Backbone as JSON Lines, residues from 0, in Angstrom:
{"i":0,"aa":"M","n":[0.82,-1.15,0.03],"ca":[-0.01,-0.02,0.03],"c":[0.84,1.25,-0.01]}
{"i":1,"aa":"R","n":[1.87,1.26,0.89],"ca":[2.79,2.44,0.93],"c":[3.47,2.63,-0.35]}
{"i":2,"aa":"R","n":[3.87,1.48,-1.0],"ca":[4.63,1.59,-2.27],"c":[3.68,2.13,-3.33]}
{"i":3,"aa":"T","n":[2.42,1.86,-3.33],"ca":[1.45,2.31,-4.29],"c":[1.27,3.85,-4.16]}
{"i":4,"aa":"L","n":[1.17,4.32,-2.89],"ca":[1.03,5.67,-2.6],"c":[2.31,6.46,-2.98]}
{"i":5,"aa":"A","n":[3.44,5.87,-2.71],"ca":[4.7,6.57,-3.12],"c":[4.82,6.73,-4.6]}
{"i":6,"aa":"V","n":[4.47,5.63,-5.35],"ca":[4.51,5.69,-6.78],"c":[3.55,6.66,-7.32]}
{"i":7,"aa":"T","n":[2.35,6.64,-6.8],"ca":[1.3,7.66,-7.21],"c":[1.73,9.06,-6.93]}
{"i":8,"aa":"G","n":[2.29,9.31,-5.84],"ca":[2.79,10.67,-5.4],"c":[3.85,11.08,-6.31]}
{"i":9,"aa":"L","n":[4.82,10.19,-6.63],"ca":[5.96,10.49,-7.48],"c":[5.42,10.81,-8.91]}
{"i":10,"aa":"A","n":[4.44,10.05,-9.4],"ca":[3.87,10.26,-10.73],"c":[3.29,11.63,-10.71]}
{"i":11,"aa":"A","n":[2.44,11.97,-9.77],"ca":[1.82,13.34,-9.65],"c":[2.79,14.38,-9.7]}
{"i":12,"aa":"L","n":[3.92,14.24,-8.93],"ca":[4.95,15.25,-8.92],"c":[5.61,15.4,-10.29]}
{"i":13,"aa":"V","n":[5.89,14.28,-10.95],"ca":[6.5,14.4,-12.31],"c":[5.56,15.17,-13.23]}
{"i":14,"aa":"V","n":[4.27,14.7,-13.23],"ca":[3.29,15.37,-14.13],"c":[3.18,16.82,-13.76]}
{"i":15,"aa":"G","n":[3.18,17.17,-12.49],"ca":[3.09,18.56,-12.09],"c":[4.27,19.39,-12.51]}
{"i":16,"aa":"C","n":[5.5,18.71,-12.5],"ca":[6.72,19.48,-12.84],"c":[6.66,19.67,-14.45]}
{"i":17,"aa":"G","n":[6.17,18.74,-15.13],"ca":[6.08,18.85,-16.54],"c":[5.17,19.99,-16.99]}
{"i":18,"aa":"S","n":[4.05,20.16,-16.29],"ca":[3.12,21.22,-16.62],"c":[3.71,22.54,-16.17]}
{"i":19,"aa":"A","n":[4.47,22.57,-15.03],"ca":[5.15,23.78,-14.62],"c":[6.16,24.22,-15.65]}
{"i":20,"aa":"A","n":[6.96,23.26,-16.16],"ca":[7.94,23.55,-17.13],"c":[7.33,24.15,-18.4]}
{"i":21,"aa":"S","n":[6.2,23.57,-18.77],"ca":[5.5,24.01,-19.95],"c":[5.03,25.49,-19.7]}
{"i":22,"aa":"A","n":[4.49,25.74,-18.51],"ca":[3.97,27.1,-18.14],"c":[5.14,28.05,-18.19]}
{"i":23,"aa":"L","n":[6.34,27.67,-17.67],"ca":[7.46,28.58,-17.72],"c":[7.89,28.92,-19.14]}
{"i":24,"aa":"E","n":[7.84,27.85,-20.05],"ca":[8.2,28.09,-21.45],"c":[7.18,29.03,-22.04]}
{"i":25,"aa":"A","n":[5.91,28.87,-21.75],"ca":[4.96,29.77,-22.3],"c":[5.09,31.21,-21.76]}
{"i":26,"aa":"E","n":[5.74,31.37,-20.68],"ca":[5.96,32.69,-20.0],"c":[7.28,33.29,-20.37]}
{"i":27,"aa":"Q","n":[7.99,32.84,-21.34],"ca":[9.24,33.37,-21.72],"c":[9.11,34.92,-22.0]}
{"i":28,"aa":"P","n":[10.15,35.68,-21.57],"ca":[9.92,37.16,-21.9],"c":[9.67,37.4,-23.44]}
{"i":29,"aa":"A","n":[8.78,38.3,-23.69],"ca":[8.28,38.52,-25.1],"c":[9.26,39.47,-25.79]}
{"i":30,"aa":"T","n":[9.3,39.26,-27.11],"ca":[9.93,40.17,-28.04],"c":[8.88,40.71,-28.95]}
{"i":31,"aa":"S","n":[8.67,41.94,-28.93],"ca":[7.66,42.6,-29.79],"c":[8.24,43.95,-30.16]}
{"i":32,"aa":"L","n":[8.52,44.13,-31.48],"ca":[9.2,45.38,-31.87],"c":[8.39,46.15,-32.97]}
{"i":33,"aa":"R","n":[8.55,47.42,-32.99],"ca":[8.11,48.28,-34.1],"c":[9.29,48.99,-34.65]}
{"i":34,"aa":"I","n":[9.53,48.82,-35.93],"ca":[10.62,49.36,-36.63],"c":[10.1,50.42,-37.57]}
{"i":35,"aa":"T","n":[10.65,51.59,-37.46],"ca":[10.27,52.75,-38.38],"c":[11.54,53.26,-39.08]}
{"i":36,"aa":"Y","n":[11.5,53.42,-40.4],"ca":[12.72,53.74,-41.19],"c":[12.47,54.96,-42.09]}
{"i":37,"aa":"W","n":[13.32,55.96,-42.02],"ca":[13.29,57.11,-42.94],"c":[14.58,57.06,-43.74]}
{"i":38,"aa":"S","n":[14.44,56.83,-45.07],"ca":[15.62,56.82,-45.88],"c":[16.31,58.23,-45.96]}
{"i":39,"aa":"E","n":[15.57,59.26,-45.79],"ca":[16.14,60.6,-45.9],"c":[16.29,61.32,-44.49]}
{"i":40,"aa":"G","n":[16.11,60.51,-43.48],"ca":[16.17,61.05,-42.1],"c":[14.86,61.48,-41.55]}
{"i":41,"aa":"K","n":[14.63,61.29,-40.25],"ca":[13.39,61.67,-39.64],"c":[13.12,63.23,-39.67]}
{"i":42,"aa":"A","n":[14.13,63.93,-39.54],"ca":[13.99,65.42,-39.41],"c":[13.65,66.03,-40.81]}
{"i":43,"aa":"K","n":[13.88,65.41,-41.91],"ca":[13.68,65.89,-43.19],"c":[12.25,66.37,-43.44]}
{"i":44,"aa":"G","n":[11.37,65.57,-42.89],"ca":[9.94,65.97,-42.91],"c":[9.11,65.5,-44.15]}
{"i":45,"aa":"D","n":[9.79,65.52,-45.26],"ca":[9.02,65.12,-46.5],"c":[9.23,63.61,-46.85]}
{"i":46,"aa":"D","n":[9.97,62.91,-46.06],"ca":[10.21,61.54,-46.26],"c":[9.2,60.64,-45.56]}
{"i":47,"aa":"T","n":[8.27,59.99,-46.2],"ca":[7.32,59.11,-45.56],"c":[8.02,57.85,-45.03]}
{"i":48,"aa":"P","n":[7.89,57.6,-43.74],"ca":[8.66,56.47,-43.17],"c":[8.01,55.05,-43.6]}
{"i":49,"aa":"E","n":[8.8,54.15,-43.62],"ca":[8.37,52.7,-43.77],"c":[8.31,52.16,-42.36]}
{"i":50,"aa":"A","n":[7.4,51.26,-42.09],"ca":[7.3,50.66,-40.78],"c":[6.92,49.19,-40.83]}
{"i":51,"aa":"W","n":[7.46,48.47,-39.92],"ca":[7.18,47.03,-39.78],"c":[6.99,46.67,-38.32]}
{"i":52,"aa":"T","n":[6.44,45.53,-38.05],"ca":[6.36,44.98,-36.69],"c":[7.02,43.6,-36.77]}
{"i":53,"aa":"L","n":[7.6,43.15,-35.51],"ca":[8.21,41.83,-35.37],"c":[7.86,41.34,-34.02]}
{"i":54,"aa":"H","n":[7.36,40.13,-33.98],"ca":[7.09,39.48,-32.77],"c":[7.79,38.11,-32.83]}
{"i":55,"aa":"C","n":[8.42,37.72,-31.72],"ca":[9.11,36.4,-31.68],"c":[8.48,35.44,-30.67]}
{"i":56,"aa":"D","n":[8.65,34.19,-30.92],"ca":[8.14,33.08,-30.02],"c":[6.62,33.06,-29.97]}
{"i":57,"aa":"P","n":[5.87,32.75,-30.96],"ca":[6.3,32.49,-32.35],"c":[6.59,33.73,-33.18]}
{"i":58,"aa":"A","n":[7.34,33.51,-34.24],"ca":[7.68,34.64,-35.15],"c":[6.47,35.05,-35.93]}
{"i":59,"aa":"S","n":[6.16,36.41,-35.98],"ca":[5.12,36.91,-36.77],"c":[5.36,38.41,-36.87]}
{"i":60,"aa":"G","n":[4.44,39.11,-37.64],"ca":[4.51,40.46,-37.85],"c":[4.67,40.78,-39.35]}
{"i":61,"aa":"S","n":[4.84,42.04,-39.6],"ca":[4.93,42.44,-40.99],"c":[6.34,42.53,-41.59]}
{"i":62,"aa":"L","n":[7.31,42.3,-40.72],"ca":[8.73,42.4,-41.19],"c":[8.94,41.12,-42.05]}
{"i":63,"aa":"P","n":[9.51,41.31,-43.28],"ca":[9.77,40.13,-44.16],"c":[10.85,39.23,-43.4]}
{"i":64,"aa":"N","n":[10.8,37.97,-43.67],"ca":[11.66,36.98,-43.01],"c":[11.7,37.06,-41.56]}
{"i":65,"aa":"D","n":[10.49,37.14,-40.88],"ca":[10.4,37.3,-39.47],"c":[11.08,36.15,-38.69]}
{"i":66,"aa":"R","n":[11.0,34.99,-39.25],"ca":[11.69,33.83,-38.45],"c":[13.21,34.02,-38.44]}
{"i":67,"aa":"V","n":[13.75,34.42,-39.57],"ca":[15.17,34.61,-39.68],"c":[15.62,35.86,-38.72]}
{"i":68,"aa":"A","n":[14.84,36.87,-38.66],"ca":[15.11,37.98,-37.82],"c":[15.09,37.54,-36.32]}
{"i":69,"aa":"C","n":[14.1,36.78,-35.95],"ca":[13.97,36.31,-34.59],"c":[15.18,35.49,-34.28]}
{"i":70,"aa":"Q","n":[15.66,34.58,-35.15],"ca":[16.79,33.75,-34.92],"c":[18.04,34.6,-34.65]}
{"i":71,"aa":"K","n":[18.21,35.56,-35.56],"ca":[19.38,36.44,-35.43],"c":[19.34,37.24,-34.17]}
{"i":72,"aa":"L","n":[18.18,37.73,-33.71],"ca":[18.06,38.41,-32.42],"c":[18.35,37.53,-31.26]}
{"i":73,"aa":"K","n":[17.92,36.28,-31.39],"ca":[18.13,35.32,-30.29],"c":[19.61,35.22,-29.85]}
{"i":74,"aa":"V","n":[20.54,35.33,-30.77],"ca":[21.94,35.13,-30.45],"c":[22.67,36.33,-30.04]}
{"i":75,"aa":"L","n":[22.0,37.43,-30.2],"ca":[22.64,38.79,-29.8],"c":[22.43,39.04,-28.32]}
{"i":76,"aa":"K","n":[23.44,39.51,-27.58],"ca":[23.28,39.74,-26.16],"c":[22.48,41.0,-25.92]}
{"i":77,"aa":"Q","n":[22.99,42.09,-26.42],"ca":[22.3,43.38,-26.17],"c":[22.25,44.14,-27.5]}
{"i":78,"aa":"P","n":[21.46,43.75,-28.41],"ca":[21.44,44.34,-29.74],"c":[21.06,45.77,-29.77]}
{"i":79,"aa":"F","n":[20.29,46.25,-28.79],"ca":[19.82,47.68,-28.79],"c":[20.6,48.6,-27.91]}
{"i":80,"aa":"A","n":[21.63,48.12,-27.35],"ca":[22.43,48.97,-26.47],"c":[23.15,50.04,-27.22]}
{"i":81,"aa":"A","n":[23.18,51.27,-26.68],"ca":[23.85,52.38,-27.31],"c":[25.38,52.15,-27.23]}
{"i":82,"aa":"A","n":[26.06,52.85,-28.06],"ca":[27.57,52.74,-28.04],"c":[28.09,53.32,-26.66]}
{"i":83,"aa":"R","n":[29.12,52.66,-26.16],"ca":[29.65,53.09,-24.94],"c":[30.05,54.59,-24.9]}
{"i":84,"aa":"K","n":[29.82,55.26,-23.79],"ca":[30.22,56.67,-23.63],"c":[31.75,56.77,-23.74]}
{"i":85,"aa":"G","n":[32.3,57.77,-24.4],"ca":[33.72,58.01,-24.51],"c":[34.36,57.16,-25.59]}
{"i":86,"aa":"L","n":[33.56,56.43,-26.34],"ca":[34.2,55.57,-27.36],"c":[34.65,56.42,-28.59]}
{"i":87,"aa":"M","n":[35.88,56.18,-29.0],"ca":[36.44,56.89,-30.08],"c":[35.79,56.35,-31.42]}
{"i":88,"aa":"C","n":[35.19,57.25,-32.15],"ca":[34.47,56.78,-33.38],"c":[35.08,57.65,-34.61]}
{"i":89,"aa":"T","n":[35.25,56.92,-35.65],"ca":[35.73,57.65,-36.92],"c":[34.66,58.69,-37.22]}
{"i":90,"aa":"Q","n":[35.05,59.83,-37.67],"ca":[34.15,60.91,-38.07],"c":[33.8,60.79,-39.54]}
{"i":91,"aa":"V","n":[33.05,59.73,-39.85],"ca":[32.66,59.44,-41.26],"c":[31.18,59.61,-41.22]}
{"i":92,"aa":"Y","n":[30.63,60.35,-42.24],"ca":[29.13,60.45,-42.4],"c":[28.71,59.45,-43.45]}
{"i":93,"aa":"G","n":[27.78,58.59,-43.05],"ca":[27.28,57.52,-43.95],"c":[25.96,57.8,-44.65]}
{"i":94,"aa":"G","n":[25.28,58.93,-44.4],"ca":[24.14,59.25,-45.1],"c":[23.01,59.71,-44.09]}
{"i":95,"aa":"P","n":[21.81,60.1,-44.61],"ca":[20.77,60.58,-43.79],"c":[19.83,59.46,-43.18]}
{"i":96,"aa":"D","n":[20.04,58.19,-43.63],"ca":[19.2,57.11,-43.1],"c":[19.0,57.22,-41.64]}
{"i":97,"aa":"E","n":[17.82,56.94,-41.16],"ca":[17.48,56.91,-39.78],"c":[16.43,55.79,-39.49]}
{"i":98,"aa":"A","n":[16.55,54.97,-38.47],"ca":[15.51,54.02,-38.06],"c":[15.34,54.2,-36.53]}
{"i":99,"aa":"V","n":[14.11,53.96,-36.09],"ca":[13.82,53.93,-34.68],"c":[13.17,52.54,-34.4]}
{"i":100,"aa":"I","n":[13.7,51.84,-33.39],"ca":[13.14,50.58,-32.99],"c":[12.68,50.69,-31.58]}
{"i":101,"aa":"T","n":[11.4,50.38,-31.35],"ca":[10.82,50.44,-30.03],"c":[10.07,49.18,-29.69]}
{"i":102,"aa":"G","n":[9.84,48.93,-28.45],"ca":[9.02,47.85,-27.99],"c":[9.64,47.08,-26.84]}
{"i":103,"aa":"T","n":[9.49,45.73,-26.85],"ca":[10.15,44.88,-25.85],"c":[11.09,43.84,-26.47]}
{"i":104,"aa":"F","n":[12.16,43.66,-25.84],"ca":[13.1,42.59,-26.24],"c":[13.37,41.78,-25.05]}
{"i":105,"aa":"R","n":[13.03,40.49,-25.14],"ca":[13.13,39.55,-23.99],"c":[12.44,40.13,-22.77]}
{"i":106,"aa":"G","n":[11.35,40.78,-22.93],"ca":[10.54,41.31,-21.82],"c":[10.9,42.63,-21.35]}
{"i":107,"aa":"E","n":[12.03,43.18,-21.82],"ca":[12.51,44.47,-21.3],"c":[12.23,45.55,-22.43]}
{"i":108,"aa":"R","n":[11.75,46.72,-21.98],"ca":[11.39,47.86,-22.83],"c":[12.75,48.28,-23.56]}
{"i":109,"aa":"V","n":[12.62,48.51,-24.91],"ca":[13.78,49.03,-25.63],"c":[13.4,50.18,-26.51]}
{"i":110,"aa":"S","n":[14.3,51.06,-26.75],"ca":[14.1,52.18,-27.7],"c":[15.48,52.47,-28.26]}
{"i":111,"aa":"A","n":[15.61,52.26,-29.51],"ca":[16.97,52.51,-30.16],"c":[16.75,53.37,-31.39]}
{"i":112,"aa":"R","n":[17.65,54.39,-31.55],"ca":[17.69,55.2,-32.7],"c":[18.98,54.87,-33.49]}
{"i":113,"aa":"L","n":[18.82,54.48,-34.78],"ca":[19.92,54.06,-35.6],"c":[20.18,55.19,-36.58]}
{"i":114,"aa":"T","n":[21.41,55.65,-36.67],"ca":[21.76,56.61,-37.68],"c":[23.1,56.19,-38.33]}
{"i":115,"aa":"L","n":[23.59,57.09,-39.21],"ca":[24.84,56.89,-39.95],"c":[25.73,58.04,-39.66]}
{"i":116,"aa":"T","n":[25.7,58.72,-38.49],"ca":[26.43,59.91,-38.26],"c":[27.92,59.79,-38.03]}
{"i":117,"aa":"D","n":[28.32,58.57,-37.64],"ca":[29.8,58.41,-37.4],"c":[30.04,56.95,-37.57]}
{"i":118,"aa":"G","n":[31.4,56.52,-37.48],"ca":[31.68,55.11,-37.7],"c":[31.04,54.17,-36.68]}
{"i":119,"aa":"C","n":[30.91,54.52,-35.49],"ca":[30.28,53.72,-34.39],"c":[28.79,53.47,-34.79]}
{"i":120,"aa":"Q","n":[28.12,54.53,-35.19],"ca":[26.7,54.45,-35.54],"c":[26.5,53.69,-36.82]}
{"i":121,"aa":"I","n":[27.34,53.8,-37.75],"ca":[27.33,53.04,-39.02],"c":[27.42,51.58,-38.69]}
{"i":122,"aa":"S","n":[28.39,51.17,-37.91],"ca":[28.64,49.81,-37.49],"c":[27.34,49.25,-36.79]}
{"i":123,"aa":"R","n":[26.76,50.03,-35.82],"ca":[25.6,49.59,-35.15],"c":[24.42,49.36,-36.07]}
{"i":124,"aa":"F","n":[24.16,50.31,-37.01],"ca":[23.07,50.24,-37.94],"c":[23.28,48.99,-38.85]}
{"i":125,"aa":"K","n":[24.47,48.78,-39.34],"ca":[24.75,47.64,-40.16],"c":[24.61,46.32,-39.44]}
{"i":126,"aa":"R","n":[24.9,46.23,-38.16],"ca":[24.72,45.08,-37.32],"c":[23.21,44.74,-37.17]}
{"i":127,"aa":"L","n":[22.32,45.71,-37.16],"ca":[20.93,45.48,-37.03],"c":[20.17,45.67,-38.4]}
{"i":128,"aa":"A","n":[20.87,45.85,-39.44],"ca":[20.3,46.07,-40.75],"c":[19.2,44.96,-41.14]}
{"i":129,"aa":"F","n":[19.33,43.73,-40.57],"ca":[18.34,42.72,-40.95],"c":[16.95,43.13,-40.34]}
{"i":130,"aa":"L","n":[16.88,44.1,-39.5],"ca":[15.59,44.56,-38.97],"c":[14.96,45.67,-39.76]}
{"i":131,"aa":"V","n":[15.81,46.17,-40.76],"ca":[15.34,47.39,-41.44],"c":[15.4,47.07,-42.99]}
{"i":132,"aa":"P","n":[14.42,46.42,-43.53],"ca":[14.44,46.08,-44.98],"c":[14.73,47.14,-45.96]}
{"i":133,"aa":"G","n":[14.34,48.36,-45.69],"ca":[14.52,49.41,-46.63],"c":[15.99,50.0,-46.64]}
{"i":134,"aa":"F","n":[16.75,49.62,-45.69],"ca":[18.15,50.14,-45.56],"c":[19.08,49.29,-46.4]}
{"i":135,"aa":"A","n":[19.93,49.96,-47.23],"ca":[20.79,49.36,-48.11],"c":[22.09,49.06,-47.17]}
{"i":136,"aa":"V","n":[22.45,47.86,-46.98],"ca":[23.56,47.54,-46.1],"c":[24.83,48.23,-46.52]}
{"i":137,"aa":"G","n":[24.95,48.62,-47.71],"ca":[26.09,49.36,-48.1],"c":[26.31,50.71,-47.46]}
{"i":138,"aa":"G","n":[25.25,51.16,-46.84],"ca":[25.32,52.35,-46.02],"c":[24.86,53.66,-46.66]}
{"i":139,"aa":"G","n":[23.71,53.73,-47.21],"ca":[23.02,54.96,-47.66],"c":[23.57,55.45,-49.01]}
{"i":140,"aa":"P","n":[23.02,56.56,-49.42],"ca":[23.39,57.13,-50.77],"c":[24.83,57.33,-50.98]}
{"i":141,"aa":"G","n":[25.22,57.09,-52.18],"ca":[26.58,57.34,-52.63],"c":[27.68,56.4,-52.07]}
{"i":142,"aa":"S","n":[27.24,55.31,-51.45],"ca":[28.25,54.39,-50.98],"c":[28.38,53.21,-51.86]}
């Protein structure tokens, strides 16, 4: 009798843990982004922006290749972090292109402005170019 109760209790514990694990997986921090892109810069005023959405786990939204974008984001540690303060950047202008990415990444609020105003910003924009379909990876006009 004791053995039957022990086995039944163990089975209930295992089943309970399985459903708890499933519940934890379902509650993974969400990634839900809105990407807005101005090829001539936001301040220009006469440039109508392009906009997309991206949701991960499961991948969806209006961004083309949403699954690929979610996979690329998954391996990046802090894709929306600003360049470190005091970082020496080449003074190269890459063009007027500008993008703003807002929303949540792994459950944390994010807001990133991507520009081509110097070497550090150009590098950051190119690293996240897979999120901005209208952006030419070559780096704006004349490149």
